[in-house]
C-alpha positions in Angstrom: -1.4 -22.8 -18.9 1.5 -23.9 -16.2 1.5 -23.4 -12.4 3.8 -19.4 -12.5 6.2 -18.9 -9.8 6.2 -15.5 -8.3 9.4 -13.9 -7.0 8.8 -12.7 -3.3 10.7 -9.7 -1.4 11.3 -11.0 1.9 13.4 -8.6 3.4 15.8 -5.2 2.8 18.6 -5.2 5.2 22.9 -3.9 4.6 23.5 -7.3 5.7 21.2 -11.2 5.6 22.4 -14.0 7.9 20.5 -17.2 6.1 21.0 -20.7 6.8 20.8 -23.1 3.5 19.0 -26.2 5.1 19.2 -28.3 2.3 21.8 -28.2 -0.6 21.8 -25.2 -2.8 23.2 -24.8 -6.2 25.0 -21.6 -7.5 26.8 -21.3 -10.5 27.0 -24.7 -10.9 28.5 -25.0 -7.1 26.7 -27.3 -4.4 26.1 -25.1 -1.0 24.8 -25.7 2.0 25.3 -24.3 6.2 25.5 -21.0 7.3 25.9 -18.1 5.5 26.1 -14.6 5.5 26.1 -11.4 2.9 26.7 -7.8 3.0 26.1 -4.5 1.3 29.8 -3.2 -0.2 29.4 -0.3 -2.7 26.8 -1.1 -5.1 27.5 -4.8 -4.8 26.8 -8.0 -2.9 29.8 -9.2 -0.6 29.8 -12.9 -0.1 33.0 -15.5 0.7 35.2 -12.6 -0.3 34.0 -11.9 -3.9 31.9 -9.3 -5.0 28.7 -9.7 -7.3 26.4 -7.8 -8.8 23.3 -11.0 -7.9 23.0 -14.3 -6.3 20.7 -16.7 -7.0 20.7 -20.2 -4.9 18.5 -23.2 -6.4 17.9 -26.2 -4.2 19.3 -29.3 -5.9 15.7 -30.9 -5.2 13.1 -28.4 -5.7 10.4 -30.6 -3.4 12.6 -30.8 -0.8 14.4 -27.5 -0.9 14.8 -25.3 2.2 16.6 -22.0 3.6 16.4 -20.4 6.9 16.5 -16.2 7.1 17.9 -14.8 10.8 15.8 -11.5 11.7 13.3 -10.6 9.2 11.2 -7.7 10.0 7.5 -8.3 10.3 4.5 -6.1 10.9 6.5 -3.1 8.9 5.7 0.3 10.4 2.4 -1.3 12.4 1.7 -1.5 16.1 2.9 -5.5 16.2 6.3 -4.9 14.5 9.0 -7.1 15.2 11.6 -9.2 13.9 12.1 -13.4 13.7 13.5 -16.4 12.2 11.7 -17.2 8.8 11.9 -20.9 7.1 11.4 -20.8 3.3 11.2 -23.1 0.4 12.3 -22.8 -3.2 14.7 -20.7 -4.5 16.9 -17.9 -2.6 17.9 -14.6 -4.7 19.7 -11.9 -3.2 20.2 -8.0 -5.3 21.2 -4.6 -4.5 18.3 -1.8 -4.0 19.1 1.4 -2.8 22.1 1.3 -0.2 20.8 -2.1 0.7 20.4 -5.6 -0.3 16.5 -7.0 -1.2 16.4 -11.0 -0.5 13.7 -12.9 -2.8 12.3 -16.2 -2.5 11.0 -17.5 -6.0 8.3 -20.1 -5.3 5.4 -21.5 -6.9 1.8 -19.8 -6.9 -0.1 -22.6 -5.1 2.9 -23.3 -2.3 3.2 -18.8 -2.2 -0.8 -19.2 -1.3 0.2 -21.7 1.2 2.0 -19.5 2.8 -0.1 -16.9 2.8 -3.3 -18.4 3.7 -1.7 -19.4 6.8 0.1 -16.1 8.1 -3.3 -14.2 6.6 -5.9 -16.1 8.8 -6.1 -18.3 11.8 -5.3 -22.1 11.8 -9.3 -21.8 13.4 -10.7 -20.4 10.2 -13.8 -22.6 8.7 -13.1 -24.5 5.6 -15.3 -21.8 3.2 -13.7 -18.8 4.2 -10.0 -20.0 3.4 -11.5 -21.3 0.6 -12.9 -17.7 -0.1 -9.2 -16.1 1.1 -7.4 -18.7 -1.1 -9.2 -17.3 -4.4 -9.0 -13.9 -3.6 -5.2 -14.2 -2.7 -4.5 -16.1 -5.9 -6.7 -13.4 -8.3 -4.9 -10.4 -6.4 -1.3 -12.1 -7.5 -2.1 -13.2 -11.0 -2.9 -9.8 -11.8 0.1 -8.5 -11.7 2.5 -11.4 -12.6 2.5 -11.5 -17.0 -0.1 -9.1 -19.2 -1.5 -12.5 -20.8 -2.2 -16.4 -19.2 -4.4 -18.2 -21.6 -4.7 -21.9 -22.5 -2.0 -23.6 -24.8 -1.2 -26.7 -26.6 -3.3 -29.8 -24.5 -4.9 -27.5 -22.4 -8.1 -28.2 -23.7 -9.6 -27.4 -20.1 -8.5 -24.3 -19.3 -9.7 -20.5 -19.5 -8.6 -17.7 -22.0 -8.7 -14.6 -19.5 -6.2 -12.0 -19.8 -4.3 -11.0 -16.9 -3.7 -7.3 -17.1 -2.3 -4.9 -14.6 -3.2 -1.5 -14.5 0.0 0.2 -16.0 -0.4 -2.4 -19.0 -4.1 -2.0 -20.1 -4.7 2.1 -19.1 -1.5 2.8 -21.3 0.5 0.2 -23.5 -0.3 -0.8 -26.9 -1.0 -5.0 -26.4 0.3 -5.7 -29.5 3.6 -4.1 -28.9 3.9 -4.9 -24.8 5.6 -8.6 -25.0 8.6 -6.9 -26.6 8.6 -3.9 -25.3 8.4 -5.7 -21.8 11.8 -7.3 -22.4 13.0 -3.8 -23.1 11.5 -2.2 -19.9 13.6 -4.5 -17.9 16.7 -4.1 -19.1 16.2 -0.1 -18.9 15.2 -0.4 -15.5 18.5 -2.3 -14.3 20.9 -0.2 -16.5 20.4 3.0 -16.1 22.2 6.6 -16.6 23.6 8.2 -14.3 21.0 11.5 -14.9 18.3 9.3 -14.9 19.8 7.5 -11.3 19.6 11.6 -10.2 16.2 12.4 -11.4 14.8 8.9 -9.8 16.3 9.9 -6.4 14.9 13.3 -6.7 11.0 12.6 -7.4 11.0 8.7 -6.1 8.3 8.0 -3.0 6.4 10.6 -3.5 9.1 13.6 -2.9 7.5 16.0 -5.2 3.8 15.2 -3.6 3.0 13.0 -6.8 3.5 9.1 -7.8 5.9 8.8 -10.6 7.2 5.5 -12.0 9.9 4.8 -14.3 10.3 3.1 -17.5 7.2 3.0 -18.1 5.2 1.6 -21.6 2.8 4.2 -23.3 1.3 3.0 -26.5 4.2 2.0 -28.6 6.9 3.7 -26.5 8.7 3.0 -23.0 8.6 6.8 -21.6 11.9 7.3 -18.9 9.5 8.9 -16.2 6.0 9.4 -15.9 3.4 10.6 -13.1 -0.2 9.0 -14.5 -2.2 11.0 -12.2 -0.7 14.1 -13.6 -0.2 12.9 -17.3 3.8 14.4 -17.0 5.9 12.6 -18.9 10.2 13.4 -18.4 12.3 12.1 -20.7 16.7 12.4 -20.1 18.1 12.7 -23.5 21.4 11.4 -23.7 24.2 13.1 -26.5 23.0 11.2 -29.8 19.7 12.7 -29.3 21.1 15.7 -30.9 21.3 13.6 -34.2 19.1 15.5 -36.7 17.2 11.9 -37.7 16.7 11.5 -34.1 15.4 14.8 -33.2 12.7 14.5 -35.9 11.9 10.8 -33.9 11.7 12.8 -30.7 9.6 15.7 -31.8 7.1 12.7 -33.5 7.1 10.8 -30.3 6.5 13.9 -28.3 3.0 14.7 -30.6 2.0 11.5 -30.6 2.3 11.2 -26.3 0.5 14.7 -26.4 -2.5 13.4 -28.7 -2.7 10.8 -25.5 -3.2 13.8 -23.1 0.3 13.7 -22.2 3.0 16.7 -21.4 6.6 16.1 -22.2 9.5 17.5 -20.2 12.9 16.8 -22.2 16.3 17.4 -20.3 20.1 16.3 -21.2 22.3 14.2 -19.2 24.2 17.9 -18.7 21.4 20.0 -18.0 20.3 17.2 -15.2 24.3 16.4 -14.0 25.1 20.0 -13.6 22.2 21.3 -11.8 19.9 18.9 -10.6 17.9 21.7 -8.5 17.0 23.5 -11.6 15.1 20.2 -12.7 13.2 19.1 -10.0 11.9 22.6 -10.0 10.9 22.5 -13.0 8.9 19.2 -12.9 7.8 20.6 -9.5 6.3 23.5 -11.5 4.8 21.8 -14.1 2.4 19.5 -11.6 1.7 22.7 -9.9 2.9 22.4 -6.6 3.4 24.9 -4.1 1.9 26.6 -1.4 -1.1 27.7 -3.2 -2.4 24.1 -4.1 -2.2 22.9 -0.6 -3.1 19.5 -1.7 1.1 18.3 -1.4 0.7 15.0 -0.4 -2.3 13.1 -1.4 -0.5 10.0 -2.6 -0.9 6.5 -2.3 1.1 3.2 -2.1 1.3 0.2 -4.4 2.5 -2.7 -5.0 3.9 -1.4 -8.3 6.4 0.2 -6.5 8.5 -3.2 -6.6 10.2 -3.0 -9.5 12.4 -5.9 -9.0 10.0 -7.7 -7.5 6.5 -9.6 -7.9 5.3 -8.8 -4.2 6.9 -8.0 -0.6 6.2 -10.2 2.0 4.7 -7.6 4.5 0.9 -6.2 4.8 1.9 -4.1 1.6 0.8 -6.9 -0.3 0.3 -9.9 1.5 1.9 -11.3 4.5 4.1 -14.5 3.7 6.0 -15.8 6.2 7.0 -19.1 4.1 6.9 -22.3 6.1 8.0 -20.3 9.6 3.7 -21.2 10.4 3.3 -25.0 10.1 0.3 -25.1 7.7 -2.7 -27.0 8.7 -4.3 -29.4 7.0 -7.6 -27.4 6.6 -5.5 -25.0 5.0 -3.8 -27.2 2.6 -7.6 -28.7 1.6 -8.6 -25.3 1.0 -5.6 -24.4 -1.3 -6.1 -28.4 -3.1 -9.9 -27.4 -3.7 -9.5 -24.2 -5.3 -6.4 -24.8 -7.3 -5.9 -22.5 -10.3 -9.1 -20.7 -9.4 -9.4 -17.0 -9.7 -12.4 -14.1 -10.3 -12.5 -12.9 -13.2 -15.0 -9.7 -14.4 -15.2 -9.0 -18.1 -12.8 -11.1 -19.0 -9.6 -9.9 -17.0 -8.7 -11.2 -13.5 -10.1 -9.6 -10.7 -7.4 -6.8 -8.7 -9.1 -8.6 -5.7 -8.1 -6.5 -2.5 -9.1 -7.6 0.7 -9.3 -5.5 4.7 -9.3 -6.6 8.1 -13.0 -4.8 8.5 -15.1 -3.2 6.1 -17.2 -1.1 8.8 -20.7 -1.8 7.9 -20.0 -0.4 4.3 -17.8 -1.4 1.5 -15.3 1.5 0.2 -14.2 2.0 -3.8 -11.1 0.8 -5.4 -10.6 5.0 -6.7 -11.2 6.3 -3.3 -7.8 4.0 -1.9 -5.3 4.1 -4.6 -5.9 5.3 -8.3 -8.6 6.6 -10.1 -9.5 4.2 -11.7 -13.2 2.4 -10.9 -14.0 -1.1 -10.8 -17.5 -2.2 -11.3 -17.0 -5.8 -8.9 -15.4 -3.2 -5.8 -18.4 -0.7 -5.7 -20.2 0.4 -2.2 -22.7 -1.9 -0.6 -23.8 -2.8 2.7 -22.0 -5.3 4.8 -25.4 -7.3 5.6 -27.4 -9.6 3.5 -30.8 -8.7 5.7 -30.2 -4.9 4.6 -29.0 -3.5 1.5 -30.0 0.2 2.7 -26.7 2.3 2.7 -26.5 6.1 3.7 -24.5 8.4 1.1 -21.9 8.5 3.7 -19.4 10.5 1.2 -21.7 13.5 2.5 -20.3 14.6 5.7 -23.4 14.4 8.0 -24.4 10.7 6.9 -21.1 10.0 7.4 -20.9 11.0 10.9 -23.8 9.4 12.0 -22.9 6.6 10.3 -19.5 6.4 12.5 -21.3 7.3 15.5 -23.4 4.8 15.8 -23.2 0.7 15.3 -25.0 -0.3 12.0 -26.0 -4.1 11.8 -23.5 -5.8 9.4 -21.7 -9.4 8.9 -18.5 -7.8 10.6 -20.4 -6.2 13.7 -19.5 -9.3 16.0 -17.9 -9.8 19.2 -18.2 -13.7 19.2 -14.3 -14.4 20.0 -14.8 -17.9 18.5 -15.2 -16.2 14.9 -12.5 -13.3 15.5 -10.2 -16.2 16.2 -10.4 -17.5 12.6 -9.2 -14.0 11.2 -6.6 -12.6 14.3 -3.8 -14.1 15.1 -1.7 -13.6 18.2 -0.3 -10.4 17.4 -3.8 -9.1 15.6 -5.2 -10.0 18.8 -3.5 -7.2 20.7 -5.4 -4.9 19.2 -8.9 -5.3 20.5 -11.0 -2.8 18.6 -12.2 -2.3 15.5 -15.9 -2.5 14.4 -15.8 1.3 16.3 -13.1 2.6 17.9 -11.7 5.8 19.7 -8.1 7.2 19.7 -7.1 10.7 22.0 -4.7 12.7 21.8 -3.3 16.6 23.6 -3.0 19.0 21.3 0.4 18.7 21.9 1.0 15.1 21.3 -0.8 15.5 18.1 1.1 18.6 17.1 4.2 16.1 17.8 3.1 12.9 16.3 2.1 15.0 12.8 5.3 16.7 12.2 7.3 13.4 12.8 5.4 10.7 10.9 5.2 13.8 8.2 8.3 15.6 8.3 6.8 19.0 7.9 6.3 21.7 10.9 2.6 22.7 11.1 3.5 24.6 14.5 0.4 24.1 16.9 -2.2 22.0 15.5 -5.8 23.5 15.2 -7.9 21.6 13.3 -8.3 18.1 11.4 -10.9 19.0 9.1 -12.7 16.3 6.4 -12.6 16.9 3.1 -13.2 14.3 1.1 -14.8 10.7 2.0 -15.6 7.9 -0.1 -18.4 5.2 -0.1 -17.5 3.7 3.3 -17.1 6.6 5.0 -13.4 6.8 4.7 -11.9 9.8 4.4 -9.7 10.7 1.3 -8.8 13.9 1.8 -8.2 15.8 4.9 -7.0 19.4 5.9 -4.2 19.7 8.9 -4.2 23.3 10.3 -1.6 24.5 12.3 0.1 27.7 13.2 2.7 27.6 10.8 1.1 25.7 7.7 -2.3 24.3 6.2 -2.2 21.4 4.2 -4.9 19.0 2.7 -3.5 15.0 2.5 -4.3 12.1 1.2 -5.1 9.3 0.8 -6.4 7.4 3.0 -3.4 5.2 4.1 -1.4 8.7 4.1 -4.0 10.0 6.7 -3.7 6.3 8.7 0.2 6.8 8.5 0.0 10.5 9.6 -1.9 10.3 12.5 -0.5 7.3 14.2 3.1 6.2 15.6 2.0 3.0 13.3 -1.1 3.4 11.5 -4.6 4.0 12.7 -7.4 1.5 12.5 -9.1 2.8 9.3 -9.5 6.6 7.5 -13.5 6.4 8.5 -13.3 8.5 11.5 -14.9 11.6 13.0 -12.9 14.3 15.2 -13.8 16.1 18.4 -12.2 18.9 20.3 -12.3 19.4 24.2 -10.8 21.6 26.1 -9.4 20.6 29.8 -8.8 23.2 31.7 -6.4 23.3 35.1 -7.1 24.3 38.5 -8.2 27.9 38.3 -5.5 30.2 38.3 -4.5 32.5 41.3 -5.6 35.9 41.4 -2.5 36.9 41.4 -1.8 34.8 38.0 -4.9 36.5 36.3 -3.4 39.9 37.0 -0.3 38.9 35.5 -1.6 37.2 32.6 -3.4 40.5 32.0 -0.6 42.7 32.1 1.4 40.4 29.7 -1.2 40.3 26.9 -0.8 42.4 23.7 -3.7 44.5 23.6 -3.5 45.0 27.8 -6.9 43.6 27.9 -8.8 42.2 30.5 -7.6 39.1 32.6 -8.1 36.1 30.6 -9.5 33.0 32.5 -10.4 29.6 31.2 -13.8 29.9 31.2 -13.5 33.1 28.7 -11.6 31.4 26.5 -12.8 30.5 22.7 -11.8 27.2 21.0 -13.5 27.4 17.3 -13.0 28.2 13.6 -12.0 32.0 14.2 -9.5 31.6 16.7 -8.1 27.9 17.9 -6.2 29.0 20.3 -7.0 26.6 23.4 -4.5 26.6 26.0 -4.2 29.3 29.0 -3.4 28.4 32.8 -1.3 24.8 31.6 -5.3 23.9 30.1 -5.2 21.8 26.9 -7.0 20.9 24.2 -8.1 17.2 23.5 -8.7 15.7 20.1 -10.4 12.6 20.0 -11.0 10.3 16.8 -13.9 8.0 16.7 -13.6 5.6 13.5 -15.1 2.5 12.0 -13.1 -0.5 10.6 -9.8 -1.6 10.2 -8.1 -1.4 7.1 -8.5 0.7 3.6 -12.0 -1.5 3.2 -11.9 -2.6 -0.2 -13.2 -5.9 -1.4 -13.4 -9.0 0.9 -13.9 -7.4 4.5 -12.2 -10.8 6.5 -14.1 -10.7 10.0 -17.6 -10.7 7.8 -16.4 -13.2 5.3 -15.5 -14.9 8.4 -19.2 -14.7 9.9 -20.4 -15.8 6.7 -18.6 -18.4 6.8 -20.4 -19.6 10.2 -23.7 -18.8 8.9 -23.3 -21.8 6.4 -22.0 -19.4 3.5 -20.1 -21.6 1.0 -17.4 -20.0 -0.5 -18.5 -19.0 -3.7 -21.2 -16.9 -2.5 -18.8 -15.1 0.4 -16.9 -13.7 -2.8 -19.5 -12.4 -4.4 -20.8 -10.5 -2.0 -18.0 -8.7 -1.9 -17.0 -8.7 -5.7 -20.3 -7.4 -7.4 -20.9 -9.3 -10.7 -17.5 -11.3 -10.2 -17.5 -15.3 -11.7 -15.1 -17.6 -10.3 -12.6 -18.9 -13.1 -10.1 -21.9 -13.7 -6.8 -20.8 -15.2 -5.0 -24.1 -14.7 -5.1 -27.3 -12.9 
């Protein structure tokens, strides 16, 4: 097969300032130099004219370069900042929401050169860089197209289908290619009613993740919540036709047989009363006060519908040619060109994180409820395979409060510098760490980050843990509201101003009393109490399961989170892999340590 190209979403702003550093062509016209595009009423304004889309292509693909000003990197992370960046390849601008999206179109291998340079330090060992090149390529190619296999004259290529989850779990493979084109058309041209519904359910507003124009069997459904097997169809006038009603009924019956519930609304119903529509959808999801799991959600690259991957940590760090690639990075890319990880003739969804904390997490505990055999629980060690059952709370607590032997349990600054770029090195703790919040700080933080007023936070209670001890579900108990949240990234986002290092943590509560009150203050406290009880002193307060009220005379409750690892912990552990590289393990052994039972294949020369 031929090396594919990838569409990378670089930035999302109402205005984009960029510079075409070499000649580019758009609509047959050559342009270069400083450019500015801005959002204008669902269109792109450029040089006094409105466009639905702009595509700037280099006149010489091997030399084409452009620069973008004020690109935000590390979105919502502790090191978020803006910087000017340079890129090679083509530059596309589209409208999404009320902003413009800038997209870089580039070949896979050139993309990987930037990713490895952005994700890893220039001091990383060759074997570590090779391993990272293979997993970054695998992760990317697993989502680009349903099938990539050898063609005429490509005798050395390997037949391995690239099968994204949404394809092989729901679509009829014989119809997929045909339906895929129609799916793109429908996504790009929604009806007014579809826009209204999508704005009501997108971004997990209902507490569940929805996809739009999704392929199920031989059909494309308007909206679907896969986790709840709920389909929403929006019908135009032609659905009133007798023949079409029969077809719709047949379609619904087949979808029901596949285990999906189907809700149908007309365009007029949606436009006239959208509030009623969302109430019906919410009821079908069993979304309400009694359920207590309104915020179990996760974040996936499939959230990107008009480009393949974004340029930030949500997907893979990509900063174009802003950071010069070293010769060793280029050597690693060239040495592994076209190589991917595969399992059962499918390209692996090769996830990775900074530090697993000594044990691997499994995919289904962080994202969709899909179990990949190659992303299984295991100790991050070759010297011992023993691993406690960290889904048990007592075992998880012992594990997190201690510092077990593991590849990623290192303080070697030389090794750490291989993985941590300058802004990553601003964080010094990762294998085991602590964070402290006062009750007031925690209550305000959770309110701000979740948008939910829990009142004063009384407790954080572990409900479910994954194989690395990471919390999958956490109960937040407040004076006004109690809810269970998850999965791991949602927990991390809720409990930090940026992202908590990981969701593998235990919670300790302590009470810090202010100086003891005077006799007069005790007397006033006693007289003002609801039941005219005895005077309350700091030592007579009890903070625990039944009560949770810990504040008196200026004292406060302190919540201490003791945690393990950095990131989701699924797949390759970057710090552990760096240690393995320093210990002399070749890249193939590093990969097969973290992706159990996988194999390395070559897709293209």
